[in-house]
C-alpha positions as CSV (number, residue, x, y, z in Angstrom):
1,M,119.7,105.4,219.9
2,I,116.4,103.0,219.3
3,S,114.1,105.9,220.2
4,Q,116.2,107.8,217.2
5,Y,116.1,104.9,214.9
6,F,112.9,104.7,215.1
7,G,112.4,108.6,214.9
8,K,113.6,108.3,211.5
9,I,111.7,105.4,210.1
10,K,108.8,107.9,211.2
11,N,109.8,111.5,209.2
12,I,110.8,108.4,206.3
13,C,107.1,106.8,206.8
14,L,106.2,110.9,206.6
15,L,107.9,112.1,203.9
16,T,106.7,109.0,201.8
17,L,103.6,109.3,202.4
18,I,103.5,112.9,201.3
19,C,105.0,112.4,198.2
20,T,102.6,109.7,198.0
21,L,100.0,112.5,198.1
22,W,101.9,115.2,195.8
23,I,102.7,112.8,193.2
24,N,99.3,111.4,193.4
25,T,97.1,114.5,193.1
26,G,99.2,115.8,190.4
27,F,98.7,112.5,188.4
28,A,94.9,112.8,189.1
29,Q,94.7,116.0,187.2
30,D,96.4,115.7,183.6
31,K,96.6,118.9,181.7
32,E,96.3,119.6,177.8
33,K,96.9,122.6,176.2
34,I,95.8,123.6,172.4
35,Y,98.3,125.6,170.6
36,V,96.2,127.7,166.9
37,H,98.5,128.7,164.4
38,S,96.8,130.7,162.1
39,D,97.3,132.0,158.4
40,R,97.9,135.6,159.7
41,N,96.3,138.1,162.5
42,D,94.5,140.6,160.9
43,Y,91.5,140.0,158.0
44,S,88.7,141.3,156.3
45,Q,84.7,141.3,156.0
46,G,84.0,137.6,155.1
47,D,87.8,135.7,154.6
48,T,88.4,132.6,155.5
49,I,90.6,131.5,159.0
50,W,93.2,129.0,158.2
51,L,93.5,127.2,161.4
52,R,96.1,124.5,162.1
53,N,95.4,123.5,166.0
54,Y,98.4,121.3,168.2
55,L,96.9,119.7,171.0
56,M,99.7,118.7,173.9
57,G,99.0,116.5,176.5
58,D,98.6,112.8,177.2
59,V,94.8,113.9,178.4
60,G,92.9,111.6,174.6
61,S,90.0,114.5,173.3
62,G,89.9,113.7,169.5
63,I,87.9,117.3,169.3
64,I,88.8,120.7,169.5
65,Y,86.6,123.4,169.4
66,T,87.5,127.5,168.4
67,E,85.5,129.9,167.6
68,I,85.1,133.3,167.0
69,T,84.2,135.9,170.0
70,D,83.4,139.8,170.7
71,K,85.4,142.3,173.4
72,N,81.9,141.1,175.0
73,K,82.1,137.0,174.6
74,Q,79.5,136.6,172.5
75,L,80.4,133.9,169.3
76,I,80.6,135.2,166.5
77,C,81.4,132.1,164.7
78,R,82.5,128.2,165.7
79,T,83.9,124.9,164.1
80,L,84.6,121.7,165.5
81,L,88.2,120.3,164.8
82,Y,87.6,116.3,165.0
83,C,90.9,114.2,164.5
84,P,90.6,110.5,166.7
85,D,93.9,109.4,166.2
86,R,95.1,113.5,167.3
87,S,97.6,113.4,164.3
88,L,96.5,116.8,162.7
89,F,93.5,118.9,163.2
90,E,93.5,121.5,161.0
91,G,90.2,123.0,159.2
92,Y,89.1,127.0,158.9
93,L,86.6,130.1,159.8
94,V,84.7,132.1,157.4
95,L,84.2,135.4,159.1
96,P,80.7,136.9,158.3
97,D,80.6,139.5,155.6
98,T,78.4,141.7,158.1
99,I,81.1,141.2,160.9
100,P,81.8,144.9,162.5
101,N,85.2,145.9,162.4
102,G,86.9,145.6,165.4
103,V,89.5,143.3,167.8
104,Y,88.4,140.0,168.4
105,L,89.0,137.1,170.2
106,L,90.3,133.5,168.5
107,R,89.8,130.9,171.1
108,A,90.1,126.9,171.1
109,Y,89.1,124.8,174.1
110,T,88.4,120.3,174.3
111,N,85.3,119.6,176.5
112,Y,87.9,118.8,179.2
113,L,89.8,122.3,179.2
114,R,86.1,123.1,180.6
115,N,87.4,122.0,183.9
116,Y,90.0,124.8,184.2
117,G,87.7,127.6,183.4
118,E,88.5,129.9,179.8
119,E,91.9,131.1,181.3
120,A,92.9,126.8,180.2
121,F,91.7,127.3,177.1
122,F,94.0,129.5,173.6
123,Q,93.2,133.1,172.8
124,K,94.6,135.1,170.8
125,E,93.4,138.2,169.4
126,I,92.4,139.3,166.1
127,M,91.9,142.1,163.7
128,V,88.9,142.7,161.5
129,G,88.7,145.6,159.2
130,Q,89.9,148.4,160.4
131,P,90.7,149.4,163.6
132,N,88.3,151.4,165.9
133,E,89.1,154.3,167.4
134,E,88.7,154.1,171.3
135,P,88.0,157.1,174.2
136,I,90.4,158.7,175.3
137,V,90.5,157.4,178.6
138,P,93.0,159.6,182.0
139,W,95.8,157.7,182.4
140,D,96.1,156.6,185.1
141,F,98.0,153.7,187.1
142,S,97.9,150.6,189.3
143,C,100.8,148.5,191.3
144,G,101.4,144.7,192.4
145,F,103.6,144.0,195.3
146,Y,105.0,139.8,195.2
147,P,107.0,139.1,198.0
148,E,109.7,136.2,197.2
149,G,107.7,132.4,197.9
150,G,104.3,134.7,199.5
151,K,105.2,137.0,202.0
152,L,107.6,139.1,204.1
153,C,109.2,137.2,206.7
154,E,110.1,139.9,209.9
155,G,114.1,140.3,209.6
156,L,115.1,137.8,206.5
157,L,116.1,139.2,203.5
158,S,113.3,139.1,201.5
159,R,113.3,140.1,197.9
160,V,109.7,141.7,196.2
161,A,108.5,141.9,192.4
162,F,106.2,144.1,190.8
163,K,103.8,145.0,188.6
164,A,103.0,148.4,187.4
165,V,99.8,148.4,184.6
166,G,98.6,152.0,183.7
167,S,94.9,152.2,182.7
168,D,95.5,150.9,179.1
169,G,95.5,147.5,180.0
170,Y,100.0,147.0,180.0
171,G,102.7,147.3,181.3
172,T,103.6,151.6,182.1
173,E,107.1,152.2,183.2
174,V,108.1,153.3,186.7
175,N,110.2,154.1,189.2
176,G,109.6,154.8,192.9
177,I,111.3,155.0,196.5
178,L,110.1,152.9,199.2
179,Y,110.1,153.7,202.8
180,N,108.7,152.9,206.6
181,R,106.2,154.1,208.5
182,R,107.7,156.7,210.0
183,G,108.9,158.1,206.4
184,D,112.4,156.5,206.2
185,K,113.9,155.7,203.1
186,I,114.5,152.1,203.0
187,T,115.8,151.8,198.7
188,E,115.0,153.1,195.3
189,L,113.4,151.2,192.5
190,K,113.0,151.4,189.1
191,S,111.2,148.5,186.7
192,L,113.4,147.2,184.1
193,H,110.5,145.5,181.2
194,R,107.5,146.5,180.7
195,G,106.6,147.9,184.2
196,M,108.4,145.3,186.5
197,G,110.6,144.9,188.5
198,S,112.4,143.8,191.9
199,F,114.3,145.2,195.2
200,S,115.5,143.7,198.3
201,F,115.6,144.7,202.2
202,I,115.1,143.3,205.1
203,P,111.7,144.0,206.7
204,Q,111.4,144.5,210.6
205,R,108.9,143.4,213.1
206,G,105.9,145.7,213.6
207,M,107.3,147.9,210.4
208,N,104.5,149.0,207.6
209,Y,106.3,150.0,204.8
210,Y,104.6,151.7,201.8
211,V,106.2,152.4,198.4
212,E,105.7,156.3,196.4
213,M,106.2,155.5,192.7
214,E,105.9,157.5,189.7
215,S,104.8,157.2,186.2
216,N,103.8,159.5,183.1
217,G,104.3,162.8,185.5
218,L,101.3,160.3,188.0
219,T,103.0,160.0,191.5
220,K,100.8,157.4,193.8
221,R,101.3,154.9,196.7
222,F,101.9,152.0,197.4
223,E,101.0,150.2,200.5
224,L,103.4,147.0,201.0
225,P,102.3,143.3,202.5
226,I,102.6,143.1,206.2
227,V,105.5,141.6,208.2
228,E,104.6,138.3,209.1
229,N,106.4,135.2,210.6
230,G,107.1,131.9,209.6
231,L,108.9,130.2,206.8
232,S,111.0,131.6,203.5
233,L,111.3,130.6,200.7
234,M,114.1,132.1,198.1
235,C,115.1,130.1,194.5
236,Y,117.6,131.2,191.6
237,E,120.3,130.3,189.5
238,L,123.6,129.3,189.4
239,R,126.4,127.6,187.6
240,D,124.0,125.1,185.4
241,S,122.9,124.3,189.4
242,I,119.0,125.6,191.1
243,H,119.5,127.0,195.1
244,V,116.7,126.9,196.6
245,I,117.1,128.4,200.3
246,V,114.7,128.0,203.4
247,K,115.1,130.6,206.2
248,G,112.7,131.0,208.9
249,T,112.1,133.7,211.6
250,D,112.2,132.1,215.8
251,E,108.6,130.0,215.6
252,V,109.6,128.1,213.3
253,K,113.2,126.9,214.3
254,N,114.4,123.3,214.7
255,K,111.0,122.3,213.0
256,Q,110.5,120.1,210.0
257,F,109.8,121.7,205.9
258,F,109.2,119.9,203.5
259,V,110.0,120.9,199.7
260,N,108.9,119.6,196.4
261,A,109.1,120.5,192.9
262,S,107.0,119.9,190.3
263,V,106.7,120.7,186.3
264,D,102.9,120.3,185.1
265,D,101.6,118.7,188.6
266,S,103.9,115.8,188.2
267,I,106.6,115.7,191.8
268,V,110.0,115.3,189.9
269,Y,112.0,116.4,193.6
270,T,111.2,115.8,196.5
271,N,113.4,117.1,200.3
272,S,112.4,117.4,203.7
273,A,114.6,118.2,206.5
274,L,115.4,120.4,210.2
275,L,115.3,124.5,210.0
276,G,118.2,124.9,211.4
277,R,119.5,128.3,213.2
278,N,120.8,130.0,209.5
279,G,118.7,128.1,207.3
280,Y,118.6,125.1,205.0
281,R,120.2,125.1,201.7
282,I,119.2,122.2,198.7
283,I,121.3,122.8,195.3
284,I,120.0,120.4,192.7
285,P,121.8,120.3,188.8
286,T,119.7,121.9,186.1
287,S,119.9,119.2,184.1
288,Y,117.2,117.2,186.8
289,F,114.8,118.9,185.2
290,P,113.4,119.3,181.5
291,E,112.7,122.1,180.0
292,G,109.7,124.6,181.0
293,I,108.7,126.1,184.2
294,V,109.7,124.4,187.2
295,R,107.3,124.7,190.5
296,F,108.7,124.7,193.9
297,T,106.6,124.1,197.2
298,L,106.9,124.7,200.8
299,C,105.2,123.0,203.2
300,N,105.5,123.3,207.1
301,D,105.7,120.7,210.2
302,Q,101.5,120.5,209.3
303,K,101.5,119.6,205.6
304,I,100.6,123.7,205.6
305,Q,101.8,125.1,202.0
306,E,103.4,128.8,203.0
307,G,105.7,129.5,199.4
308,E,106.4,129.0,196.3
309,R,108.2,129.5,193.7
310,L,108.5,129.3,189.7
311,I,111.9,128.8,188.1
312,Y,112.1,128.8,184.3
313,I,114.6,125.8,183.4
314,F,116.1,126.8,179.8
315,G,116.4,123.4,177.3
316,L,117.4,122.1,174.5
317,D,113.2,122.0,173.2
318,K,113.8,124.4,171.3
319,I,113.2,123.6,167.1
320,N,115.0,125.7,165.0
321,I,113.3,126.5,161.8
322,N,115.9,127.6,158.4
323,I,114.0,128.4,155.2
324,I,115.8,128.6,152.2
325,P,114.3,129.7,148.9
326,D,115.4,128.1,145.8
327,Q,115.8,132.1,144.4
328,P,116.5,135.7,146.2
329,A,113.7,137.1,144.3
330,Y,109.8,135.8,142.5
331,T,108.3,136.6,139.5
332,V,104.4,136.1,138.6
333,H,105.8,133.1,136.1
334,N,108.2,131.6,138.2
335,I,107.5,128.6,140.6
336,V,108.8,129.1,144.3
337,S,110.4,126.2,146.0
338,L,111.2,126.5,149.7
339,N,113.2,124.1,151.8
340,L,112.9,123.7,155.2
341,E,115.1,122.9,157.7
342,A,114.0,122.1,161.4
343,T,117.2,121.3,164.1
344,N,117.4,121.1,168.2
345,A,119.7,123.3,170.0
346,L,122.7,120.8,169.2
347,G,122.4,121.0,165.5
348,M,120.9,117.7,165.0
349,P,117.9,117.2,162.7
350,V,114.4,117.2,163.8
351,E,111.4,115.0,162.3
352,G,107.9,116.7,163.0
353,S,105.0,118.0,162.4
354,F,104.7,121.4,161.0
355,S,102.2,124.1,159.2
356,I,103.5,127.1,157.4
357,A,101.8,130.7,156.0
358,V,102.3,132.8,152.8
359,T,100.8,136.0,153.6
360,E,101.9,139.7,151.6
361,S,101.5,141.4,155.8
362,D,104.0,142.7,156.7
363,T,103.5,142.9,160.2
364,I,102.9,139.5,160.8
365,I,107.0,139.0,160.9
366,E,107.0,140.3,164.5
367,Q,103.8,139.3,165.6
368,T,104.4,135.5,165.4
369,K,108.6,136.2,166.9
370,S,106.3,137.9,170.1
371,F,103.5,135.0,169.9
372,N,104.4,132.1,168.9
373,I,104.3,128.4,170.3
374,Y,107.6,127.9,171.9
375,A,106.3,130.8,173.3
376,Y,102.7,129.9,174.3
377,H,103.9,126.2,175.6
378,Y,106.3,127.0,178.0
379,L,105.1,129.5,179.3
380,S,102.1,131.9,178.5
381,S,100.2,128.5,179.0
382,N,101.2,128.1,182.6
383,L,101.1,131.2,183.7
384,K,97.9,133.7,184.9
385,G,96.5,136.3,183.2
386,F,97.9,138.5,180.2
387,I,101.4,138.4,179.4
388,E,103.0,140.6,177.0
389,D,105.1,139.7,174.1
390,P,106.0,136.0,176.1
391,G,108.5,135.6,172.3
392,W,110.3,138.7,173.8
393,Y,111.9,136.2,176.6
394,F,113.2,133.6,174.4
395,L,115.2,135.5,171.6
396,D,118.4,135.3,173.0
397,S,120.4,134.5,176.2
398,T,121.3,138.0,177.5
399,P,121.4,138.2,181.0
400,E,118.5,140.7,180.9
401,R,116.0,138.4,179.2
402,R,116.9,135.4,182.0
403,T,116.4,138.0,184.8
404,A,113.6,140.0,183.3
405,L,111.9,136.3,183.2
406,D,112.8,135.7,186.4
407,I,111.0,138.4,187.7
408,L,107.8,137.9,185.1
409,L,107.6,134.3,187.3
410,C,107.8,136.4,190.5
411,T,105.0,138.4,189.5
412,Q,102.3,136.7,187.3
413,G,103.9,132.5,188.6
414,W,101.0,131.3,191.1
415,R,99.5,128.5,190.5
416,R,97.4,128.9,187.7
417,F,94.0,126.1,187.8
418,V,92.4,126.0,190.2
419,Y,90.1,122.4,189.5
420,S,87.1,122.1,189.9
421,K,83.9,120.0,188.3
422,L,85.4,117.0,186.1
423,F,84.7,117.1,182.6
424,D,85.0,114.7,180.7
425,V,87.7,113.7,177.8
426,E,85.8,114.3,174.6
427,K,87.1,112.1,172.2
428,D,84.5,110.8,169.5
429,F,81.2,112.7,168.8
430,E,78.5,111.5,171.7
431,V,75.0,111.8,172.5
432,R,74.2,111.0,175.8
433,G,70.5,111.5,177.5
434,R,67.9,109.6,180.0
435,V,63.9,108.0,178.4
436,F,61.1,108.4,181.3
437,D,57.5,107.3,181.2
438,A,54.4,109.0,181.1
439,F,55.1,109.8,184.7
440,N,57.9,111.2,184.2
441,N,59.2,108.1,186.2
442,P,62.5,106.8,184.3
443,A,62.1,103.5,182.0
444,K,64.7,101.2,182.2
445,D,65.3,98.3,179.4
446,I,64.2,101.0,176.9
447,S,65.6,100.2,173.1
448,V,66.7,103.6,172.0
449,N,67.6,104.1,168.3
450,L,69.5,106.4,166.4
451,F,69.6,107.4,162.8
452,E,71.8,109.5,160.2
453,M,68.8,111.7,158.4
454,T,70.9,111.6,155.2
455,N,69.5,108.3,154.0
456,F,67.8,107.2,157.1
457,N,70.6,104.0,158.5
458,L,70.1,103.4,161.9
459,L,73.3,103.8,163.4
460,G,73.0,101.8,166.7
461,E,70.9,101.1,168.9
462,S,71.3,101.7,173.1
463,I,69.7,99.9,176.1
464,T,68.7,102.3,179.0
465,D,69.7,101.2,182.2
466,Q,67.6,101.3,185.6
467,D,68.5,105.3,186.2
468,G,66.7,105.6,182.0
469,N,70.0,106.3,180.9
470,F,71.6,106.0,177.2
471,G,74.5,106.5,175.2
472,F,75.9,106.9,171.5
473,I,79.8,107.8,171.3
474,G,82.0,107.1,167.8
475,F,79.6,108.1,165.6
476,D,80.3,110.1,162.1
477,A,79.2,113.9,162.6
478,S,80.7,116.3,160.0
479,D,79.3,119.4,159.8
480,G,75.4,120.2,158.6
481,A,74.3,116.5,159.4
482,S,71.6,115.9,161.5
483,F,70.1,113.1,163.5
484,M,66.4,110.7,165.1
485,L,67.3,109.4,168.3
486,K,63.4,107.2,169.2
487,A,62.5,105.3,171.9
488,I,60.9,102.2,171.0
489,P,58.3,100.9,173.9
490,S,58.0,98.1,175.0
491,Q,54.2,98.3,175.8
492,K,51.0,98.8,173.6
493,N,50.3,102.1,173.7
494,E,53.3,103.1,176.1
495,L,54.5,106.7,176.2
496,L,58.1,108.0,177.0
497,R,60.3,110.7,176.6
498,I,64.3,111.1,175.7
499,E,65.6,114.3,177.6
500,L,69.3,114.7,176.6
501,H,72.4,115.5,179.4
502,K,72.8,118.8,179.9
503,R,77.2,119.0,178.9
504,N,78.2,121.8,181.2
505,P,75.2,123.1,183.2
506,K,76.9,126.3,184.2
507,S,78.9,127.1,181.7
508,E,77.4,129.0,179.0
509,I,79.1,127.3,176.1
510,N,75.9,125.1,174.4
511,L,77.8,122.3,173.0
512,I,74.9,120.6,172.3
513,P,71.4,122.1,171.1
514,K,68.5,121.8,173.6
515,A,66.2,118.5,173.0
516,R,63.1,120.3,170.8
517,Y,59.6,118.8,171.7
518,R,56.4,119.3,173.2
519,Y,55.1,117.2,175.6
520,S,51.6,116.1,176.4
521,L,50.2,113.2,178.1
522,N,46.8,112.5,175.7
523,P,48.3,110.1,172.3
524,D,45.9,111.6,170.2
525,S,48.0,114.9,169.9
526,L,50.9,113.0,169.1
527,S,52.1,114.3,165.6
528,V,54.8,112.5,162.9
529,T,56.7,115.8,162.1
530,F,60.0,116.4,162.6
531,A,61.8,118.9,165.3
532,K,63.4,121.3,162.8
533,S,66.3,121.0,160.8
534,D,67.9,122.9,158.5
535,A,68.8,120.3,155.0
536,P,66.8,118.4,152.8
537,H,67.1,114.9,153.2
538,Y,66.3,114.0,149.7
539,S,67.1,115.5,146.2
540,L,65.0,117.0,144.6
541,S,63.4,117.7,141.2
542,N,61.2,119.1,139.0
543,E,60.3,116.9,136.9
544,D,57.9,114.1,137.9
545,K,59.8,110.6,138.0
546,Q,58.3,107.5,138.7
547,I,60.6,103.9,140.5
548,D,59.1,100.7,140.0
549,L,59.9,98.6,143.2
550,G,58.6,95.4,142.0
551,E,56.2,93.3,143.6
552,I,54.8,94.4,147.1
553,T,53.1,92.5,148.9
554,V,49.8,94.5,150.9
555,T,48.5,92.6,153.8
556,Q,45.4,94.4,154.8
557,K,43.4,96.2,152.9
558,R,42.3,99.2,153.7
559,K,39.2,101.0,155.2
560,P,38.1,103.2,152.8
561,S,38.0,106.4,153.5
562,P,36.6,110.2,153.3
563,N,39.5,111.3,151.0
564,K,38.3,108.4,148.2
565,L,38.7,110.3,144.9
566,A,37.9,109.1,141.7
567,G,37.9,105.0,142.9
568,R,41.2,105.5,144.9
569,Y,42.4,106.3,148.1
570,K,43.8,108.6,148.9
571,L,45.6,110.9,152.2
572,D,46.7,113.9,151.7
573,G,49.7,115.3,153.8
574,D,48.2,117.6,156.6
575,L,45.9,114.2,157.1
576,L,49.0,112.4,157.5
577,Q,50.4,114.7,159.9
578,K,47.3,114.3,161.9
579,L,46.7,110.4,161.9
580,N,46.6,108.8,165.9
581,F,49.2,105.6,165.4
582,N,51.0,103.5,168.6
583,E,54.4,103.7,167.8
584,G,55.3,107.1,166.7
585,M,56.5,105.6,164.2
586,T,57.6,108.7,161.6
587,Y,57.6,107.4,157.9
588,A,54.9,108.0,155.7
589,L,54.3,104.1,154.2
590,K,54.1,103.4,157.3
591,I,51.1,104.8,159.0
592,L,48.5,104.2,156.6
593,P,45.4,102.9,158.4
594,S,43.9,99.3,157.8
595,P,41.0,98.8,158.8
596,N,41.8,97.7,162.6
597,G,43.5,101.4,163.3
598,L,47.0,99.4,163.2
599,P,49.6,100.7,160.4
600,L,49.5,99.3,157.1
601,E,52.0,96.4,156.8
602,A,53.6,96.5,153.5
603,Q,56.0,93.1,152.9
604,S,57.8,92.5,149.5
605,G,56.8,89.2,147.3
606,R,55.5,88.6,144.5
607,G,51.9,89.2,143.6
608,G,51.7,92.8,144.9
609,A,50.7,96.2,144.6
610,Q,54.0,98.4,142.8
611,F,55.1,101.6,144.7
612,V,55.5,105.0,141.8
613,I,57.6,107.6,143.7
614,Q,56.3,110.2,141.6
615,R,58.6,114.0,141.5
616,G,61.6,114.7,144.2
617,V,63.3,111.4,145.2
618,N,66.3,109.9,143.4
619,F,67.5,107.2,144.0
620,E,70.9,105.2,143.1
621,K,69.1,102.4,143.9
622,S,65.4,101.3,144.9
623,S,64.3,99.3,146.8
624,W,61.2,99.2,149.7
625,L,63.3,99.9,153.2
626,E,64.2,103.2,151.1
627,V,60.6,104.0,150.3
628,T,59.3,103.3,153.7
629,Q,61.8,105.9,155.5
630,I,60.9,108.9,153.5
631,P,59.5,111.5,155.9
632,V,56.3,112.5,156.0
633,Y,56.9,116.3,155.9
634,Q,57.8,115.2,151.5
635,V,54.8,113.6,150.9
636,E,52.2,115.6,149.6
637,S,49.8,112.8,148.8
638,I,49.8,108.9,149.2
639,E,47.2,107.0,146.3
640,I,46.1,103.4,146.6
641,I,45.0,101.9,143.9
642,P,43.4,98.8,143.8
643,S,42.9,97.9,140.2
644,I,44.1,97.9,137.1
645,K,42.0,101.5,136.1
646,E,44.9,103.5,136.2
647,K,47.1,102.1,133.9
648,N,47.2,104.6,131.8
649,R,48.4,106.8,133.9
650,Y,50.5,105.2,135.9
651,G,52.0,102.7,133.6
652,S,50.4,99.1,133.0
653,S,50.2,96.6,136.2
654,S,47.6,94.5,137.1
655,R,48.5,93.4,140.7
656,G,47.5,98.0,141.5
657,K,50.0,100.9,142.8
658,V,51.0,103.1,145.6
659,I,51.5,106.6,144.1
660,V,53.5,108.1,146.6
661,T,53.6,112.0,145.6
662,M,56.8,114.0,146.5
663,K,56.2,118.5,147.3
664,N,58.9,120.3,145.3
665,A,60.7,122.4,148.1
666,P,59.9,120.1,151.0
667,R,58.6,122.8,154.1
668,K,60.8,122.4,156.7
669,P,58.4,120.4,159.8
670,A,57.5,121.0,163.1
671,E,58.8,121.0,166.1
672,S,57.9,117.2,166.8
673,N,55.2,116.3,169.6
674,N,56.2,113.3,169.8
675,P,58.7,113.6,172.9
676,S,60.0,109.5,171.9
677,V,61.4,111.6,168.8
678,L,64.3,113.5,168.7
679,L,66.1,115.5,166.0
680,L,69.5,117.1,167.0
681,N,71.4,118.6,165.2
682,P,74.5,118.9,166.6
683,E,77.4,121.0,166.0
684,G,79.6,119.2,163.0
685,Y,83.2,118.9,163.0
686,C,85.0,120.9,159.8
687,V,84.4,119.4,156.7
688,H,88.6,118.6,155.4
689,R,89.1,122.3,153.1
690,E,91.6,122.2,150.4
691,F,93.3,126.0,149.9
692,Y,93.7,126.8,146.5
693,V,96.9,126.8,145.0
694,P,96.9,128.0,141.6
695,P,98.2,125.6,138.8
696,F,101.5,125.9,137.7
697,D,100.5,125.9,133.9
698,V,98.6,128.4,134.3
699,S,100.7,131.5,134.8
700,D,100.2,132.4,131.5
701,T,96.5,133.5,131.4
702,M,96.6,135.6,134.4
703,N,95.2,138.9,134.8
704,H,98.0,140.5,134.9
705,S,96.4,144.0,135.8
706,D,95.0,142.7,138.6
707,T,95.2,144.6,141.4
708,N,93.4,143.1,144.3
709,K,95.4,141.1,145.7
710,P,94.8,137.8,148.0
711,K,96.8,138.9,151.9
712,T,97.5,135.0,152.2
713,I,99.6,133.4,149.1
714,Y,100.1,130.0,150.5
715,W,98.8,128.1,153.5
716,N,99.3,124.6,154.1
717,P,98.4,123.2,158.0
718,S,100.6,120.2,157.6
719,V,104.7,119.9,156.4
720,V,106.5,117.1,157.9
721,T,110.0,116.9,157.6
722,N,111.8,113.3,157.4
723,Q,114.7,112.0,158.9
724,S,117.5,115.1,158.3
725,G,114.4,117.0,159.2
726,K,114.5,118.1,156.0
727,A,111.1,119.4,153.9
728,S,109.9,121.4,150.9
729,I,107.2,123.1,148.8
730,Q,105.9,124.8,145.9
731,F,103.8,127.9,145.2
732,L,103.0,130.3,142.9
733,P,102.5,133.7,143.0
734,S,99.3,135.6,142.4
735,H,100.8,138.9,140.7
736,A,102.2,140.8,137.9
737,N,102.7,143.8,139.4
738,N,103.0,142.5,143.4
739,T,105.6,145.3,144.3
740,S,105.3,143.7,148.2
741,N,107.0,140.7,150.1
742,Y,106.1,137.5,150.9
743,S,105.9,136.8,154.7
744,I,106.8,133.3,155.3
745,I,105.7,131.9,159.1
746,V,106.5,128.3,159.8
747,E,105.2,126.7,163.2
748,G,105.0,123.2,165.1
749,L,106.1,120.4,166.8
750,G,108.8,117.6,166.9
751,F,107.8,114.6,167.1
752,K,109.7,113.1,170.2
753,S,110.4,116.7,171.5
754,G,110.2,120.0,171.2
755,F,108.8,123.2,169.7
756,G,109.4,125.6,167.1
757,Y,109.0,128.4,164.5
758,G,111.1,130.0,161.4
759,T,110.2,133.1,159.8
760,G,111.5,134.0,155.8
761,I,111.1,136.5,153.8
762,I,111.5,137.1,149.7
763,K,111.1,139.8,147.8
764,P,109.9,140.9,143.9
765,D,111.9,141.2,140.8
766,M,111.1,144.8,140.2
767,K,113.0,144.5,136.8
768,L,111.6,141.1,135.6
769,N,108.2,142.4,137.2
770,H,108.5,145.6,135.5
771,K,109.0,144.0,132.0
772,I,106.1,141.4,132.4
773,K,104.1,144.4,133.1
């Protein structure tokens, strides 16, 4: 009795340890998913693609990368959707005017999803222009066989799923016969849906099996997996319960096995027992599991996984969206009002956030039934490979669809993600890097400043650690914004170099541009020009402008230079960029050389010189700080006037003047030779832009003869239903002589739970439209 008692205690402790390891593994690998609702799936060159990205999961990412690639995965365009509170990721992509006709891939991902490879990205096809003619490929097909639970066990009833795929990449219907190696017919088989089907038989020890299969007049032979010994796993649903049957060959009888059930890699059920001669049956109510895919895993007494099976649990999470127009038909003069009602499977109202598109596309409704947020979240995003028509499995609950879904899970239901190198969750924009000295050693305790280049504001300071690392996170980076990093030497004449961290050394997806600088150990070769920038930093004008900045005190007298002209001192722009200076300054008025070689210092104060800005700078509130932050490459010349002799030209003053002449059209600067200064042009987030809806009071002035009909009539990425599950929107039909139906697509999620979509059609009133015409 005592030995049996301690034996039970040992088994309980072992099971607890294994479950703890499984649970820790599940929770350590949090998942997130992205679904993209676009206004439609077919576009023309130059069109705008309107986007609402739905981010699911508790990882906490705040940035979503959304892009268009061609069939060779070459990037066409990309935008960053940024939302720190993760409430609404919306934006747009503009297709180039020169993009060729063809099929392209719209995909979206976060930095964290890159841990799991491109298969974890959201991906769907879009059409641009007219489809290209595809080359004719000789017909062929292949077929894969997938024993339930992972393997064929000798002497045990085995169910085998199969999937046949044609040379066009899509499932093809097949029929065939199973034979053993002696040529004896075992059973017939036939596909049920899109080339997928299943059959059952009892494999015998030492026997090999093959299938002769026919599709479109072509017959081929395929070998089945070899027969093995060990554990067998079978699962099926019966009367609102999941039946899990564990059997095994003689070698594993009376040995312990372990079964666990997981949802999104989180353990929700565990069991362990000794395998008897007749196997072991576990019955679990379906109400024990949330809606979606449940993964059952079987391990032997050595904790080695021997089988895996996926089961789909239908629940109450599907949101039904009813679209009710206020009128059966529309005319150009009538505002169309749409009332939305969102309810769950029990008919209860659902509060949620949805996006709506009204288009003239005649195919978008069928496309949405085939591919939508519900089918993607619960099915496509959890399986490996391309899923044909995933929405078909959820159109109703007939036995045919449920059986087809079960076969799909058997064929494409192996573990989808392989976790590798960890990439951080990207909640905000960030820049990280290292600072090195002239001998390529990490420079610690160095101050690195981050400036935004539009107004030259200091955004923050970071002090390097003992390894020279620094970082900035959480700064505003809209699309087109430029930033500058500046490493401040701790000692005079100290040479520093900034190097940005690579975001993903193994990935071809480059999220932060490479640093742009040329490094030299010779301080005399340093330049004050910036790295390449596409955006001007000041508003330029063709008219000369003068701004009196008040009294400035010049604390040192400048040594006469060869640029002395007409009694004043002048520094040309070219000379400014060749001056040698110690601290790597980049601002024009901070590099005027004084007799001792240090930069000229200028301070506001009584009795000082006046500063005058000529040509091209509009300051709302002029200040000494703004003047000192003018970049060198925008300065044509700087003149220092020590006396009153130039007052007729530049205005009266007895204090002397500093004349800064700006270039009419500032040239883009050359790449910086100063390694302690880096200009950053990161991909900024997509700036909010409203979909244009014509005002309701302009319908009488519309050009009714216009036949160039837009394809997207109305787009709203944020429609929120109230406590009653209701919302309403309004829009104006675009064309008087329009005879096209308007297709309405609504997709979204509930605030508490659930996903859903709705479709609708509104038709033109042909008689009224004819009268208007």
